[in-house]
C-alpha positions in Angstrom: 84.2 86.9 74.4 84.5 89.3 71.5 86.2 88.7 68.1 89.0 90.9 69.2 89.6 88.7 72.2 89.8 85.6 70.1 92.3 87.3 67.7 94.7 88.4 70.4 94.7 85.1 72.4 95.1 83.0 69.2 98.5 84.6 68.7 99.8 83.7 72.1 99.6 84.8 75.7 98.9 88.5 76.3 101.5 90.0 78.6 100.8 92.7 81.1 103.7 94.7 82.6 103.2 95.6 86.3 105.3 98.4 87.8 104.7 98.7 91.6 106.1 101.3 93.9 109.0 99.8 95.9 107.2 99.7 99.3 106.0 96.5 100.9 102.4 97.6 101.2 102.2 98.5 97.5 104.3 95.5 96.3 102.4 92.8 98.2 99.0 93.9 97.0 100.3 94.2 93.4 101.6 90.7 93.5 98.3 89.4 94.8 96.4 91.3 92.1 98.7 89.7 89.5 98.1 86.2 90.8 94.3 86.8 90.8 94.4 87.9 87.2 96.4 84.9 86.1 94.0 82.6 88.0 91.1 84.1 86.2 92.4 83.9 82.6 94.9 81.3 81.2 95.8 83.6 78.2 97.4 86.3 80.3 100.9 86.4 81.6 102.4 89.1 83.9 105.9 90.4 84.4 106.5 92.5 87.5 109.3 95.0 87.3 111.0 95.6 90.7 112.3 99.2 91.2 115.4 99.4 93.4 114.8 101.8 96.3 118.1 101.9 98.2 116.5 102.3 101.7 114.3 99.2 101.4 116.4 97.0 99.0 117.0 94.1 101.5 113.3 93.8 102.5 112.1 94.0 98.9 114.7 91.5 97.7 113.8 89.0 100.4 110.1 89.2 99.5 110.7 88.9 95.7 113.0 85.9 96.4 110.3 84.2 98.4 107.7 84.9 95.8 109.9 83.6 93.0 110.8 80.5 95.0 107.2 79.6 95.7 105.7 80.9 92.4 102.6 78.9 91.5 102.7 80.2 87.9 106.4 79.9 86.9 105.7 80.3 83.2 103.2 83.1 83.5 104.3 85.2 86.4 107.8 86.7 86.1 109.8 88.9 88.5 112.5 91.1 87.0 114.6 93.2 89.4 115.8 96.3 87.6 119.5 97.3 87.7 120.7 99.6 90.4 120.7 103.3 89.5 124.1 104.7 88.5 123.1 108.2 89.8 120.7 107.7 92.7 119.4 110.9 94.4 120.4 111.9 97.9 118.2 110.3 100.5 117.7 113.7 102.1 116.0 115.0 98.9 112.4 116.0 99.8 111.1 114.3 96.7 113.4 111.3 96.9 110.9 108.6 95.9 109.5 110.6 92.9 113.0 111.1 91.6 113.9 107.5 92.0 110.8 106.4 90.1 111.5 108.9 87.3 115.1 107.7 87.0 113.9 104.2 86.4 111.9 105.1 83.3 114.7 104.2 80.8 115.4 100.9 82.8 111.7 100.0 82.6 111.6 100.7 78.9 114.7 98.7 78.2 113.3 95.7 80.2 110.0 95.8 78.3 111.7 96.1 74.9 113.8 93.1 75.7 110.6 91.2 76.5 109.1 92.2 73.1 112.3 91.2 71.2 112.1 87.8 73.0 108.5 87.3 71.6 106.3 88.6 74.3 102.9 90.0 73.2 102.7 93.2 75.1 99.1 94.1 75.9 99.5 97.0 78.4 101.0 98.3 81.6 99.5 98.2 85.1 101.2 101.0 87.0 101.2 101.8 90.7 99.5 105.0 91.7 102.9 106.6 92.2 104.3 105.5 88.9 102.1 107.5 86.5 105.1 109.0 84.7 105.6 105.5 83.2 102.5 106.1 81.1 104.9 107.8 78.6 106.6 104.4 78.0 103.2 102.8 77.3 102.4 105.6 74.9 105.7 105.2 73.1 105.1 101.4 72.7 101.5 102.0 71.6 99.8 100.1 74.4 97.3 101.2 77.0 98.2 101.9 80.6 96.0 101.1 83.7 96.5 102.4 87.2 96.4 100.1 90.3 95.2 102.4 93.1 96.3 100.8 96.3 94.1 103.0 98.6 90.3 103.3 98.8 87.7 104.8 96.5 87.2 107.8 98.7 90.9 108.7 98.7 90.9 108.5 94.9 87.8 110.7 94.8 89.5 113.3 97.0 92.6 113.4 94.8 90.5 113.9 91.7 88.5 116.6 93.4 91.5 118.5 94.6 93.1 118.3 91.2 89.9 119.6 89.6 89.6 122.5 92.0 93.3 123.4 91.4 93.4 123.1 87.7 90.1 124.9 87.2 91.6 127.7 89.3 88.9 127.5 92.0 91.5 126.9 94.7 95.2 126.9 94.1 96.5 124.4 96.6 100.2 125.2 95.7 99.8 128.8 96.9 97.0 129.0 99.4 97.1 127.7 103.0 94.1 125.6 103.9 92.4 127.1 107.0 92.3 124.8 110.0 88.5 125.0 110.1 88.1 124.4 106.4 85.8 121.6 105.2 85.3 120.2 101.7 82.3 118.8 99.9 83.9 115.8 98.1 82.0 113.5 95.7 81.4 110.1 97.4 81.6 111.4 101.0 78.4 111.7 103.0 80.1 114.1 105.4 82.2 117.2 104.6 85.9 116.4 104.8 87.6 118.5 107.5 91.1 119.9 107.5 92.2 117.4 110.1 91.3 114.4 107.8 93.2 115.7 104.7 96.2 113.6 103.6 99.5 115.0 104.6 100.5 115.7 101.0 97.6 118.2 100.6 99.0 120.2 103.5 102.5 120.5 101.9 102.3 123.2 99.3 106.0 122.9 98.2 106.4 119.2 97.6 103.3 117.3 98.5 100.7 119.2 96.5 102.6 119.3 93.2 103.4 115.6 93.5 99.7 114.8 94.2 98.5 117.0 91.3 100.9 115.4 88.8 100.0 111.9 89.9 96.3 112.6 89.6 96.7 114.2 86.2 98.4 110.9 85.2 95.4 108.9 86.4 93.3 110.8 83.8 95.6 109.7 81.0 95.2 106.0 81.7 92.6 103.7 80.2 91.3 102.5 83.5 91.9 102.5 87.3 91.8 99.4 89.4 90.9 100.3 93.0 91.7 98.1 96.0 88.2 98.3 97.5 84.8 96.7 97.1 81.5 98.3 96.3 79.8 97.2 99.5 82.4 98.9 101.7 82.6 102.3 99.9 79.2 102.2 98.2 78.8 106.0 97.9 82.5 106.6 96.9 82.5 103.9 94.3 79.2 105.1 92.8 80.5 108.7 92.6 83.6 107.4 90.7 81.5 105.2 88.4 79.2 108.2 87.6 82.2 110.3 86.6 83.6 107.5 84.5 80.2 107.1 82.7 80.2 110.8 82.0 83.7 110.4 80.5 85.4 112.8 82.9 87.7 110.1 84.3 88.8 106.7 83.0 87.0 103.4 83.6 86.8 102.4 87.3 87.3 98.8 88.4 86.8 98.1 92.2 88.6 94.7 92.5 89.3 94.4 96.2 89.9 93.4 98.9 93.3 92.4 97.4 95.3 91.0 100.4 98.2 88.7 101.0 96.5 86.2 103.4 98.8 83.3 103.1 102.1 84.6 104.5 103.2 81.3 105.9 105.2 80.6 109.1 107.8 83.2 110.0 109.9 81.1 112.5 110.0 80.8 116.2 108.6 84.3 117.0 105.5 83.5 114.8 104.9 80.3 116.7 105.4 81.8 120.2 103.0 84.6 119.4 100.3 82.3 118.3 100.9 80.0 121.2 100.4 83.0 123.6 97.2 83.9 121.8 96.0 80.3 122.1 96.1 80.7 125.9 93.9 83.9 125.9 90.1 83.9 126.1 88.1 84.6 123.0 88.0 88.3 121.8 89.9 89.4 124.9 93.1 90.8 123.4 93.7 94.2 121.9 96.3 94.2 119.2 98.5 97.3 118.7 100.4 97.6 115.4 101.3 100.6 113.3 102.5 99.2 110.0 105.8 98.4 108.5 106.9 102.1 108.8 105.3 103.0 112.2 107.2 103.7 115.4 107.2 106.0 118.3 109.7 107.9 120.4 110.4 107.1 124.1 108.0 109.6 125.6 105.1 108.3 123.4 105.9 104.7 124.2 105.5 105.5 127.9 102.1 107.1 127.3 100.9 104.0 125.4 102.2 101.7 128.1 100.5 103.6 130.9 97.3 103.8 128.9 97.3 100.1 128.2 98.1 99.2 131.8 95.3 101.5 133.2 92.8 100.0 130.7 93.3 96.6 132.3 92.8 94.8 129.0 95.0 92.0 127.6 97.2 93.3 124.9 99.6 92.2 122.1 101.8 95.2 121.2 104.2 95.4 118.2 106.7 97.8 119.7 109.7 98.4 117.5 112.6 100.8 117.9 112.5 103.9 115.6 114.6 103.8 112.4 118.4 104.1 112.8 120.1 107.1 111.1 119.7 107.2 107.4 116.9 104.6 107.2 113.1 104.6 107.0 112.3 101.2 108.4 111.8 100.7 112.2 114.3 98.3 113.7 113.3 94.7 114.3 114.0 95.0 118.0 111.5 95.7 120.7 111.8 99.2 122.2 111.7 97.8 125.8 114.2 100.5 127.0 111.4 103.1 126.6 108.8 101.2 128.8 108.0 102.5 132.3 109.9 100.9 135.1 108.3 97.6 136.2 105.8 97.6 133.3 106.9 94.2 132.0 106.6 92.7 135.5 103.2 94.2 136.2 101.7 93.2 132.8 103.6 89.9 132.3 100.5 87.7 132.6 98.1 89.9 130.6 100.3 91.4 127.9 103.0 90.5 125.3 105.5 92.8 123.7 106.7 91.8 120.2 108.8 93.4 117.5 107.8 92.2 114.1 104.1 91.2 113.9 102.6 88.4 111.7 99.6 90.7 111.3 97.4 88.4 109.2 97.8 85.5 111.5 97.2 87.6 114.5 94.0 89.3 113.2 92.7 85.8 112.2 93.1 84.5 115.7 89.8 84.2 117.8 91.4 85.8 120.9 91.8 89.2 119.2 88.9 91.5 120.1 90.2 94.8 118.7 92.9 96.4 116.7 94.6 99.8 117.5 95.8 100.7 114.0 97.5 103.4 112.0 94.7 102.9 109.4 97.0 102.1 106.4 94.7 100.8 103.7 96.1 97.3 103.6 95.7 97.0 107.4 92.2 98.4 107.2 91.2 95.8 104.6 92.8 93.0 106.6 91.0 94.0 109.8 87.7 94.1 107.9 88.4 90.7 106.3 88.7 89.1 109.7 85.8 91.1 111.3 88.1 92.9 113.9 87.0 96.4 114.9 89.5 99.2 114.8 90.6 102.0 117.1 92.1 104.7 114.8 95.5 106.2 115.3 96.8 107.4 111.9 100.4 108.5 111.4 101.0 109.9 107.9 100.1 109.7 104.2 96.3 109.2 103.7 95.8 107.5 107.0 93.9 110.4 108.6 91.4 110.2 105.7 91.0 106.5 106.2 90.4 107.0 109.9 87.8 109.7 109.2 86.1 107.3 106.7 86.1 104.4 109.2 84.7 106.4 112.1 82.4 109.0 110.5 81.4 107.6 107.1 81.2 103.9 107.8 80.7 103.5 111.5 83.2 100.6 111.6 85.7 102.0 114.1 86.2 104.1 117.2 88.6 107.0 117.5 91.6 107.3 119.7 92.7 110.2 117.5 92.3 110.9 113.7 94.2 114.2 113.6 97.6 112.9 114.9 100.4 113.4 112.3 103.9 112.3 112.3 106.5 113.9 110.0 107.2 111.6 107.1 110.8 112.8 106.7 112.0 112.8 110.3 109.6 110.2 111.8 110.4 111.7 115.2 108.2 114.7 115.1 104.5 114.7 115.7 101.9 117.5 116.0 101.1 116.4 119.6 101.5 113.6 122.0 98.5 111.2 122.5 98.1 110.9 126.3 97.8 107.8 128.4 94.2 108.8 129.3 93.2 109.1 125.6 94.7 105.7 124.9 93.0 104.1 128.0 89.6 105.6 126.9 90.1 104.5 123.3 91.0 100.9 124.2 88.1 100.7 126.6 85.7 101.9 123.9 87.1 99.5 121.4 86.9 96.5 123.7 83.3 97.3 124.9 81.7 98.1 121.5 78.0 98.1 121.2 76.4 95.2 119.4 75.2 97.3 116.5 78.8 98.3 115.6 80.1 94.8 116.0 77.3 93.6 113.7 78.3 96.2 111.0 81.9 95.0 111.2 80.8 91.3 110.8 78.5 92.2 108.0 81.3 94.0 106.1 83.6 91.0 106.7 81.0 88.8 104.9 80.4 91.3 102.1 84.1 91.6 101.4 84.4 87.8 101.0 81.3 87.6 98.8 82.7 90.4 96.6 85.5 88.1 95.5 83.4 85.0 94.9 82.0 84.0 91.6 79.3 86.6 90.7 80.4 89.0 93.4 80.9 92.7 92.7 84.7 92.6 92.6 84.7 89.3 90.7 82.6 90.9 87.9 84.6 94.1 88.0 87.9 92.2 87.4 86.2 90.3 84.6 85.4 93.6 82.9 89.0 94.6 83.2 90.3 91.4 81.8 88.0 91.6 78.8 89.2 95.2 78.3 92.8 94.1 78.2 92.2 91.2 75.8 90.1 93.3 73.4 92.9 95.8 73.0 93.6 96.4 69.3 
């Protein structure tokens, strides 16, 4: 360690302030990263500031309560839930989340200043990818800010590339429509990125593109970007980012993944009954269908999925939740059995199981699971890779289409049901088309009869991901570089 490190740690524990986006996928990986940093260095403490998002408050509060109750580092890992906003924006506002985050800036600054007055040695901020406006607070307090990018290296590369094209006036994404047959050469991608794989924000000139551009400009103001990936998974993408960082065109890059919450514990009777059912199934015989904490389908789509599953003849475990009720974003924790075809449950009772909430990590870890029909959220992608379970892609929104493209075309780790399906983020009930029962049947059959070469690649990536976190592994060393950077701050 350098002299600077010795000086800062001699005065006390260096404190990092984490500000995650108030969504479960972002929050869980942020907490796991915080724990990993604390494990790695005894002179670092972390405070996680919880932003109140009215539409997910109960879910977030329950998670924070459980983490605080079972906190393995009670003196070095602190959770602070920020006060409720006195003037929250209308939920119907198209940029609702951005406004909520901006309105929390004075609350974040107040909380941090309170910590400093109480004697904390503030060493920097680690901000979620959607919280880059908080960099202003770090600048005011004369400390560095880092970004925790909760998606993959190729998504980060695409965002930086689009921002460069736009700001260098090569292509104005806020004014020009992207042609349906357009393709882009993006650093880190082996293949050209087609229109159908672009994140939903890139196709929304009015709200999505300005938000994406502002976020990405914020990335460039940070001192470094921690990416939830590992070099062996996205080798070309990580190298492209490292090359740009070495040239000084972007901040330092730290691939530190896979960052996952793998010890979720028992979740009650449903959890037990699901695992008991899986125990009764043959090895690698069950296809698991789950579309994330925000994923749901309307009645006509549910019927297509059911018919496709039944025709495939494969055993299945299907997380089927009712769409969100009016004014909410979260699907209901009730099974949407009303939408199933007549007699479906009777006909498939011995080979299939319908559930609402899914203990996804426990399910993917079970030996009876042979494949995963997934929305391709980045956390779910990393979890599936961690357990060596191949994926059939069915993205819904955000950057999931790009993740699906990467898994199928770039990495050869998945098969495609569709990668161009899109569901409207705001209404959740509108999609660009209906995936047919035949497509679902064919996709499930491809998934459950994968060639040995693809299975071998999936298993190899599973092993590489675990090695990356071990002592001397690529992500282990990358996190060490980040910690040293934090502790040598002057």
